[in-house]
C-alpha positions in Angstrom: 38.7 -42.2 -37.4 37.9 -39.3 -35.0 40.8 -37.6 -33.4 41.4 -37.9 -29.6 40.6 -34.2 -29.3 37.2 -34.6 -31.0 36.4 -37.6 -28.8 37.2 -35.7 -25.7 35.1 -32.8 -26.8 32.2 -35.1 -27.4 32.5 -36.8 -24.0 32.7 -33.4 -22.3 29.6 -32.2 -24.1 27.7 -35.4 -23.1 28.8 -35.0 -19.5 27.7 -31.4 -19.5 24.3 -32.3 -21.0 23.9 -35.0 -18.3 24.8 -32.6 -15.5 22.4 -30.0 -17.0 19.5 -32.6 -16.8 20.5 -33.6 -13.3 20.6 -30.0 -12.2 17.2 -29.3 -13.6 15.8 -32.5 -12.0 17.3 -31.4 -8.7 15.9 -27.9 -8.9 12.4 -29.5 -9.7 12.6 -31.7 -6.7 13.7 -28.8 -4.4 10.8 -26.7 -5.8 8.3 -29.6 -5.1 9.7 -30.0 -1.5 9.5 -26.2 -0.9 6.0 -26.0 -2.3 4.7 -28.9 -0.2 6.3 -27.5 2.9 4.9 -24.1 2.3 1.4 -25.6 1.7 1.6 -27.6 4.9 2.8 -24.6 6.9 0.0 -22.4 5.5 -2.6 -25.1 6.3 -1.3 -25.5 9.8 -1.3 -21.7 10.4 -4.8 -21.4 9.1 -6.3 -24.4 10.9 -4.6 -23.8 14.2 -3.9 -20.0 14.4 -6.0 -17.9 12.0 -9.1 -20.1 11.7 -9.6 -20.7 15.5 -8.9 -17.0 16.3 -11.6 -14.6 17.4 -11.5 -13.1 13.9 -12.7 -16.3 12.2 -14.1 -18.4 15.0 -14.5 -21.4 12.9 -17.1 -21.7 10.1 -20.1 -23.0 11.9 -22.7 -20.7 13.5 -24.1 -23.2 16.0 -27.2 -21.2 16.9 -28.3 -21.2 13.2 -28.1 -25.0 13.0 -31.2 -25.4 15.2 -32.7 -24.5 18.5 -31.3 -27.5 20.6 -27.9 -29.0 21.3 -27.9 -32.6 22.5 -24.9 -33.7 24.6 -24.2 -37.2 25.8 -22.1 -37.8 28.9 -23.0 -34.2 29.8 -22.4 -34.1 33.6 -18.6 -34.3 33.7 -15.5 -33.3 31.9 -15.7 -32.5 28.2 -19.5 -33.2 27.9 -20.3 -30.6 30.6 -18.0 -28.1 29.0 -19.6 -28.6 25.6 -23.1 -28.2 27.1 -22.1 -24.9 28.9 -20.3 -23.4 26.0 -23.0 -24.2 23.5 -25.5 -22.6 25.8 -23.2 -19.6 25.9 -23.5 -19.6 22.1 -27.2 -19.2 22.2 -28.5 -22.8 22.2 -30.9 -24.6 24.4 -29.4 -27.8 25.7 -30.5 -31.4 26.3 -28.2 -33.2 28.8 -28.0 -37.0 28.6 -26.3 -39.0 31.3 -27.0 -41.9 33.7 -27.1 -40.2 37.1 -30.1 -38.1 37.7 -28.6 -36.1 40.6 -25.7 -35.0 38.4 -28.1 -34.1 35.6 -30.1 -31.9 37.9 -27.0 -30.2 39.3 -25.5 -29.5 35.8 -28.8 -28.2 34.5 -29.1 -25.8 37.5 -25.5 -24.6 36.8 -26.3 -23.8 33.2 -29.6 -22.1 34.0 -27.9 -19.9 36.6 -25.1 -19.0 34.2 -27.4 -18.5 31.2 -30.8 -17.5 32.5 -32.4 -17.3 29.0 -31.5 -20.8 28.1 -33.8 -23.8 28.4 -32.2 -27.0 29.7 -33.8 -30.5 29.6 -32.4 -33.7 31.2 -32.6 -37.3 29.9 -31.5 -40.1 32.1 -29.9 -43.0 30.0 -27.3 -45.6 30.7 -25.5 -46.2 27.4 -23.8 -49.3 28.8 -27.2 -51.0 29.3 -27.4 -54.3 27.4 -31.0 -53.5 26.4 -30.2 -51.1 23.6 -33.7 -51.1 22.3 -35.1 -49.9 25.6 -32.4 -47.2 26.0 -32.7 -45.6 22.5 -36.5 -46.0 22.5 -36.5 -43.9 25.6 -34.0 -41.3 24.3 -35.9 -41.1 21.0 -39.2 -40.3 22.7 -37.5 -37.6 24.8 -36.0 -35.9 21.7 -39.1 -36.3 19.6 -40.3 -33.0 18.1 -37.1 -31.0 19.1 -35.3 -29.1 16.5 -31.8 -30.5 17.2 -29.1 -28.5 15.5 -26.0 -29.9 17.2 -25.3 -33.3 18.5 -22.2 -34.0 20.7 -21.4 -37.7 21.1 -19.2 -37.4 24.1 -20.1 -40.4 26.4 -17.3 -42.8 26.6 -15.7 -45.5 28.7 -12.0 -46.4 29.2 -9.9 -48.8 31.3 -9.7 -48.0 35.0 -5.9 -48.3 34.5 -3.6 -49.7 31.7 -3.7 -53.5 31.6 -2.8 -56.3 29.3 -5.7 -57.4 27.1 -5.9 -61.0 28.4 -5.4 -59.9 31.9 -8.2 -57.3 31.6 -10.5 -59.9 30.1 -10.3 -62.2 33.1 -13.0 -62.3 35.8 -11.3 -60.5 38.7 -12.0 -62.2 42.0 -11.1 -61.3 45.6 -11.7 -64.1 48.1 -14.3 -65.7 45.8 -16.2 -62.4 45.2 -16.2 -60.4 42.0 -14.1 -57.4 42.5 -15.4 -53.9 41.6 -12.3 -52.7 39.8 -14.2 -52.5 36.5 -12.2 -55.2 34.8 -13.4 -58.5 33.3 -15.1 -59.3 30.0 -18.1 -57.0 30.8 -15.8 -54.0 30.6 -15.2 -54.6 26.9 -18.9 -55.0 26.2 -19.7 -51.8 28.1 -16.9 -50.0 26.2 -18.2 -51.0 22.8 -21.7 -49.9 23.8 -20.6 -46.6 25.2 -17.9 -45.6 22.6 -19.4 -47.1 19.4 -23.0 -48.2 19.7 -24.2 -44.9 21.4 -22.6 -42.8 18.7 -24.3 -44.8 15.9 -27.7 -44.8 17.5 -27.6 -41.1 18.5 -26.7 -40.2 14.9 -29.6 -42.4 13.7 -32.0 -40.6 16.0 -30.9 -37.0 15.5 -29.6 -36.7 11.9 -32.9 -37.3 10.0 -34.1 -33.9 11.2 -30.8 -32.2 10.2 -31.0 -33.8 6.8 -34.6 -32.6 6.3 -33.6 -29.0 7.2 -30.3 -29.3 5.3 -28.3 -28.0 8.2 -26.7 -29.3 11.4 -23.6 -30.3 13.2 -22.4 -33.6 14.7 -19.3 -33.6 16.9 -18.0 -37.1 17.8 -15.4 -37.2 20.6 -12.6 -39.6 19.7 -9.1 -39.8 21.2 -5.5 -39.3 20.1 -5.1 -43.0 21.0 -6.5 -43.7 17.6 -3.5 -42.1 16.0 -0.6 -43.0 18.3 0.5 -46.3 20.0 -1.7 -47.2 23.0 -0.6 -50.6 24.3 -2.5 -51.7 27.5 -5.4 -49.6 26.3 -6.0 -51.8 23.3 -9.8 -52.1 23.1 -10.3 -48.4 24.0 -7.9 -47.2 21.3 -9.6 -49.6 18.8 -13.1 -48.2 19.6 -11.8 -44.7 19.1 -10.4 -45.6 15.7 -13.9 -46.6 14.8 -15.1 -43.1 15.9 -12.6 -41.5 13.6 -13.4 -43.7 10.5 -17.2 -43.4 11.1 -16.9 -39.6 11.3 -14.8 -39.2 8.2 -17.2 -41.2 6.0 -20.3 -39.6 7.6 -18.9 -36.2 6.8 -18.3 -37.2 3.2 -21.9 -38.5 2.9 -23.7 -35.6 4.5 -21.4 -32.7 4.2 -21.4 -30.2 1.4 -24.1 -27.9 0.1 -24.4 -29.0 -3.5 -27.1 -31.0 -5.2 -26.3 -34.2 -3.3 -25.2 -32.4 -0.1 -27.0 -32.1 3.2 -24.9 -29.3 4.7 -24.3 -31.3 7.9 -20.9 -30.8 9.4 -19.6 -34.0 11.0 -16.4 -33.6 13.0 -14.2 -36.0 15.0 -12.3 -34.4 17.9 -9.4 -36.5 19.1 -8.0 -34.9 22.3 -4.9 -35.9 24.1 -4.8 -35.7 27.9 -7.4 -33.3 29.5 -7.8 -32.8 33.2 -11.0 -34.9 33.6 -12.3 -37.7 35.8 -11.6 -40.3 33.0 -8.0 -39.3 32.6 -7.6 -39.2 36.4 -5.5 -36.0 36.0 -6.3 -33.1 38.4 -3.5 -30.6 37.7 -3.7 -28.6 34.4 -0.8 -27.5 32.3 0.0 -26.3 28.8 -0.2 -29.9 27.5 -3.1 -30.9 29.8 -5.8 -28.2 29.6 -9.0 -27.9 31.6 -12.2 -29.2 29.9 -13.4 -25.6 29.4 -10.1 -24.5 27.8 -10.0 -27.5 25.5 -13.6 -27.2 24.4 -13.2 -23.5 23.7 -10.4 -24.4 21.4 -12.1 -27.4 19.8 -15.3 -25.5 19.0 -13.3 -22.9 17.0 -12.0 -25.7 14.7 -15.5 -27.0 13.9 -16.0 -26.6 10.2 -12.3 -26.1 9.5 -11.2 -29.7 10.1 -13.3 -32.8 9.9 -10.8 -34.7 12.0 -8.7 -32.7 14.6 -7.0 -32.9 18.0 -8.9 -29.7 18.7 -6.1 -28.1 20.7 -2.8 -27.1 19.1 -0.4 -28.6 21.8 -2.1 -32.0 21.3 -1.6 -31.6 17.6 2.1 -30.9 18.1 2.3 -33.9 20.4 0.7 -36.3 17.9 3.0 -34.9 15.1 6.1 -35.4 17.2 5.1 -39.0 18.0 4.4 -39.5 14.2 7.9 -38.2 13.5 9.5 -40.5 16.0 7.5 -43.4 14.5 8.8 -42.5 11.1 12.3 -43.1 12.5 11.5 -46.3 14.4 7.9 -47.6 15.0 9.2 -50.4 17.3 11.2 -47.9 19.4 8.2 -45.6 19.8 5.8 -48.4 20.7 8.3 -49.8 23.2 8.6 -46.4 24.9 4.9 -46.0 25.2 4.5 -49.6 26.5 7.2 -48.9 29.2 5.3 -45.7 30.2 2.0 -47.6 30.4 3.7 -50.4 32.5 4.9 -47.8 35.0 1.4 -46.3 35.4 0.0 -49.8 35.8 2.6 -50.7 38.4 1.8 -47.5 40.4 -1.9 -48.2 40.3 -1.5 -51.8 41.4 0.8 -50.8 44.3 -1.8 -48.3 45.5 -4.6 -50.9 45.3 -2.5 -53.4 47.2 -1.7 -50.9 49.9 -5.4 -50.0 50.3 -6.3 -53.7 50.5 -3.7 -54.3 53.1 -4.9 -51.3 55.1 -8.5 -52.5 54.8 -7.5 -56.0 55.9 -5.6 -54.6 58.9 -8.7 -52.6 60.0 -10.8 -55.8 60.0 -8.2 -57.6 62.0 -7.5 -55.0 64.7 -10.7 -55.5 66.8 -10.1 -59.3 66.9 -6.5 -58.8 68.0 -7.6 -56.4 70.7 -10.1 -58.8 72.0 -7.5 -61.6 72.2 -5.0 -59.3 74.0 -7.6 -58.4 76.6 
């Protein structure tokens, strides 16, 4: 039989061995965490600080991609800013939008700002149900042009946050269809503008890029594809399509190897920007002007296939993702409450305007009766 002293010694040695293994495992885990954190920090610094800086300015020389840049939804907001800044980088520009007067005004602005640049206008309504007619016309207008950059910016959102079933109803006012932009047609128009237009514009423009083995496609998505967006359900879903489509297209046509086409495909997913669509007029650190946002986003092209394009928006999305990791239901409920408050404010304003308009129609009658 072993003595008590020998048994105690054996137990102590076994415990020491176990502790040694646990210590090594703990050190390994700490090293992995530190390595992953360092890698993530270095990627963030490169993608959002060093890469977009004036020193690097992204990795795409837009002017070398081809002579022309094509921009859809080019007369307002981000589209107009992309058109102006690509012209500033040495490209001739094709503006595509549905309103001829705005097209002409935007073209005149770009020509005045960059006298050496050629600007063409193509009138097209991407919400038109006759897609064959629309893209047949656009294809003819672009035929023969060396298009190096395509910016799919045209998009349509809700006029204000609304429940899906409520937004799908035919909105009526005294038996007449209202012009608030709601109703089932809104969803059809949204899909045609946000999804169908992007697919067909890529179909029209990318063959030339593939033949030349160079080009750049920038698809404008939205941060709503990454964060909760109740009451903007269909809009957020269409933008998720933009993100997925762009990722896979970049895999198919990116790269410069034997099977590569050297076409950069990027999805830019902004947060709030001071545009007509967002209905925000005042800029801030978190809500940039279109020019400020696009200047930042263009510097990320070639660095990130999917990006917010603007560091404050990236920080916002990461903060929401962190909150979701703690409680998804809590974060979704917070966003829903915020959307409901916006909805209530808009509906109050609409009700007030309707009441004032009704009062104006009644006053002349009341005056006649009084007299």
